[in-house]
N, C-alpha and C positions, 0 to 999 in steps of 0.2 A: 670717698669713691674717686678713684683715678679714671682717666680716660674720657673726660667731658670736654677736652680741648683738642683742636686740630689746627695745623698751620705753623709756619716758622716765623715769618715777618707779619703777614696778614693772619692773625691768630684769633680764633673765636672760642669762647667757652659758653656752652648752653647750660641753663639751670632750670629747676622747677619740676613739678610733677603734674600729671593730668588733672588730679583732683585737689591740688594745693591751691593757694591763693592766687598764684600767678606763674607764668613761665616767661623766660626771656633769654637774653644773650649779652655777653660783654665782647665787644669787637675791638681788638687792639691792632695797631699798625696801619690805621687809615691816615693817609697824608693830610696835612692841614690844607684848607682852602677848597675842599669839595663842597659845592652847594648841596645841602641835604636837609630834607624836612620829612615829617611823618608820612606825607602822602607818597613820597618816593618809595617808601617801604610798604605802605598799605596796599599799593597796587599788587605787589607780590603776595602778600598775606591773603588778599581776597581770592586769589586763585587756589589756595589750599583750605580755606575755611570750610567747616561742615555746613550741612543744610542747604547746599546749592541745588540739589536735585534729589529725586526719590532713589537714586542709585548710590547715594552716600549716606553716612550717618545723619539722622535728623537732629542730632544735638545742635542747639542754636547758640552760637557764640558770635559776638560782633568782631572779636579778634582785633580790636583797635590797639594800635601800637603807640607807645609814648617814648620819646627820647628823653632819657634822664641826665645824660652827660655827654660831653665830647662835641657839642655843637653850640656855637655862639653866633648870634645875629645871622642865622641861616647858613653858616659855613662850619665845616669841621675844624677843630682846633689842633688836631694831631694827638690828642689825649684819648684814652679809652672811651668808646661809645657804649653806653649801657642802654639797652632797649627792653621794655617790659610790656607784656600783654596780660591783662587780668583775666582770670577764669571766672565766668559768671553763671554757668549753667550746669554745674556738676550735679549728678544724682548718685552720690556714693552709696545710697541704700540699695542700688541695683547690684552691688557687689558683695553685700554682707553675707549672702548665702554661699559664696565661694572663698571666704576668708581662710579656710583651713584646707582647701583642696587645690589641686594643680590642674589648670585648664589645658587640655591638649593643644599643642602648637604655640603656647605662650611661654614666657620666660619665668613663670611662677616657680617651677621646680628648681631651675638653675639659680635664680636669685636666692632662694632659701638655702641651697647648698653653699653658695658663696658667702652670704652675709649672715645667715641664721635668722633672717628677718626680712619681711618684704611689705611694701605698701600695696595691699590687695585692691585698692580703689582704682580699678581701670589699668593697673600695671605700673603706676608710678612713673619712674624714669623710662620704663620700657614702652610706654604708650607712644602712639604716633603723634600725640600732642607735643612731644619734645621737639618735633621738627619745626615748630613755630620759630624757635631761636635760629635754626639753620636758615630758614627762608628769609627772616629779617636780615641776617648777616649777608646772605647771598644777594639781597637787593642792593645793599651798599656796595658789594664787590662788583655787581653787574653795572652799576652806575659809573664806577671808575673805569671799567673795561669799555663801556660804550664810548668814552671819550678817546679811546685808542682804536675805535673802529671794530671792536670785537663784539659780536652779537651771537645770540643763541636761537636755535629752532628746536623745540623740544615737544614731543608728542607721544601718545600711546601708539605703539606699532602693532601690538596684538593684545587682545583681552579674551580670556576663555578659549584660547586656541583659534580665534578669528583674527586674521591678519589683514593689515592694510595692503591694498594693491598699489604698489609704488608707481605704477604707470598712471594711476588715477590720482596721484598726490596733489592735494590742494591746500596750500599753506593757510589760506583764509578760512578753510573749513575747520581748522583745529579748534577755534573758539566758538563755532556755531553749534556744536553738539556737546552733551554733558560728559563725553568720554575723552575729549581732547584728541580725537583721531582725525587725520588729514584726508579721510576718505568717507564720504557720506554713506555710501552703500555698506561699508564695513561697520560703521557706527550703528546703522539701522539693524544689522544682523546681531550686533552685540546687545542692543536694546532688547530684542526678542529673547535672546539667550539669558540675559540678566533677569528678565521677568520670570522665566522658567526656574532659574536657580533660587530666586527669592521666594517663589511659591513653595519650593522644596526646602526652605530654610537653609540654603546652602550658599556658598560664596565662590569666587573665581579669582584667578591670578592673571598675570599679563606681563608685557614687556614695554618699557619706556625707551625710546631712542632719543639721543641728543646729538645735534650737529652744531659745532662751534665754528663760526666763520671769523676769519681775520687774525688768527693767532700767528705771529711771525715764526719763522724758522729759528731754531736754536734755543727753545725753552724746554727746561727739564734737564736732568743729569743722567749720565749713562749707567749708573749702578743701582743703588738703593733708592734714589730719589727720581726715578723715571717719571715723566709726566703721566705715562700710561699706568704705572704702578700706583701713583698717588691718586689718580682718578679712580682706580679700582678700589683703593682703600676707602675713599670718600663715599663711593656708591655702596660698598658692602657694609659701611657703618650705618646705613639707613635701615631702620627696622623693617622686617619682612623681605629684605633683599636676599635672593638665593643664587644669583649669578651675575657675572659681568663679562663683557667681551668688547673688544675694540677692533675697528675695521671689519675684516671678514670673520674674525673671532674663531670659533670652533670649526667653521667651514674651511678654514685654511688647512686644517689637518687632512682634509680630503682632496686638497688641491695639489699642484706640483709647482716647481720653481718657475717654469716658463709662464704659467698662468698667474701665480701669486705675486711675482715681482712687479713693481710699478716702474715702467720705463721713464727716464728723464728726457726732457727736451728744453729748448730755449723758446719762451713764449714771445708774443709780439712786442712786449716791452723790454725784451732782452734779459728776462729773469729766468732762473732755473725753475722748472715746474715738472709735474708728473702727468702722464697721460691717463693714469688710472689711480685709484686710491684704495687698493686692497688693504694697505697698512693702517688705514683709518687716521692718517695725519701724523703718525709718529714713526721714527726709525731709530732704533737703538735707545728708545726711551726719551728721545728728544723730538720736539715738534719739527715737521719738515715744511711748514708753510702752507700745506693744503688743509682742507677742512678736517677737523677732528670729529670722528664719528664713533660713538659707542652706544651700547645697549645695556640696560639693567633689567634683570628679571625679578619679579615680585611674586611671592607665593599667594595663594588664596587667603583671604582674611580668616584667621583661626577662630574668631568668635562667631560661631554659628548656633542657631537655636535648636538644632537637632539634639536628641539624646546621645551623649557620648560616654564612653567608659574611661574612668580615670582612677586615681587614688587620692587619699587625703594625707595630710602631714603625719597622721598617726599610724599609717601603714594599712589602712582599710581600702579595699576595692569598692568603688561606688559608681553611680551614674549621675551625670549633671546635665542641665540644660542652661546654656548661657543666656542670661537676661541682659537688659540694657539696650543702648542704641549704638549700633555698629555698622561699619561700611560693608556692604555686600561685595565690594571690590575696592582694593587699595589704589589701583593704578591711576584713576583720574586725578586724585589729590596728590599723588606721588610725582606727577609730571613736574610741577614747579619745585619740588624738593630736590629732584635730580638736577634740575637747572641751577638751583641755588648752590648745591655742593660743587657742581662743575665750575661755577663762577668763583667760588672761594678758592678752589684748588688752583685754577689757572692764574688768578691774580697773585696768589702767594708765589707761584713759580716764576712769574714775571718779576716780582720784587726781588726774589732771591737771585735771579739771573743778572741783576744789575751789577753784581760784584764778580762776574765770571771772567771778565777780560780787563787786564791792566790798561790797555790803550784807551778803553772807553771810560775808565775811572779817571785817568789823567785828562782826557778830553773834557770831562764834565767839570773837574775842579780847576783846570787851567784856562778855561775859556774867558 
């Protein structure tokens, strides 16, 4: 299977299946000398692990990470870092009834068409559990970025059509409710709506917004390796993602030039800055020094317990009811996945950018 790796210099490869023995990631391109331990990574994994509230899958997993290579005496060695998380609470029997049929909204049918074979136990590589490797690698990337003053604010902006009131934005509220919403009132409305959907054996989608602070101007390339394009690829590679927009996104199509352009000015420190940020922190695919702002849309969880029409691999039309333990909404656990993929993408772009200018290469080696 191709396509399990992403990145140029900071490059990650995820591996494993949801009902296999373990899942994990190999992270290459980490500079030597970074202080790194399991707890640095565990903090991020704890944000995505199941069983945190009644609004996510009740599957109980400790999701404890172990560093297998690339770290010695508490510091990275510059060699590939291998991270593993054991699976300990699989219930593959929940999927035996659907081994020959295609679940609506899942990758069952397309996997069969591509490979002629699929791991029907929870979706195999198509399962959301694959994101453990992404989050673990993202934790490493985020720790490197933090040393450059680059930080992330990531949250659920909307769930089930209920949106955050940005005038009531409270960063501290993000971790106070199970939906990772920065608006307590919106979170309470989502809670009521989620109860209704769960009673109806239904699910809901939503939008995750990520704000990246401290990215310097000049990161990204102007054609195929735009920072915006690579962020889009990273987000769209996450399972259940159905849309990506940066800055004003699709709203820019209803705007005009005078409204959409971001006027420049010289700030109090004598630096070039923007009075607004409709562009979302990028111009021509290159970071402009302002906050990078983007949104990722997630579809409702396809595994619902209602009776649904489908077909089996033998060409028969049938009805199915999905059994097992599933998230009634993906968004709360996807927040940290979005943040991790953003960290991976931005760090890689920063490392690639180090060879962009001859004067800076000469300055580095001649000092």
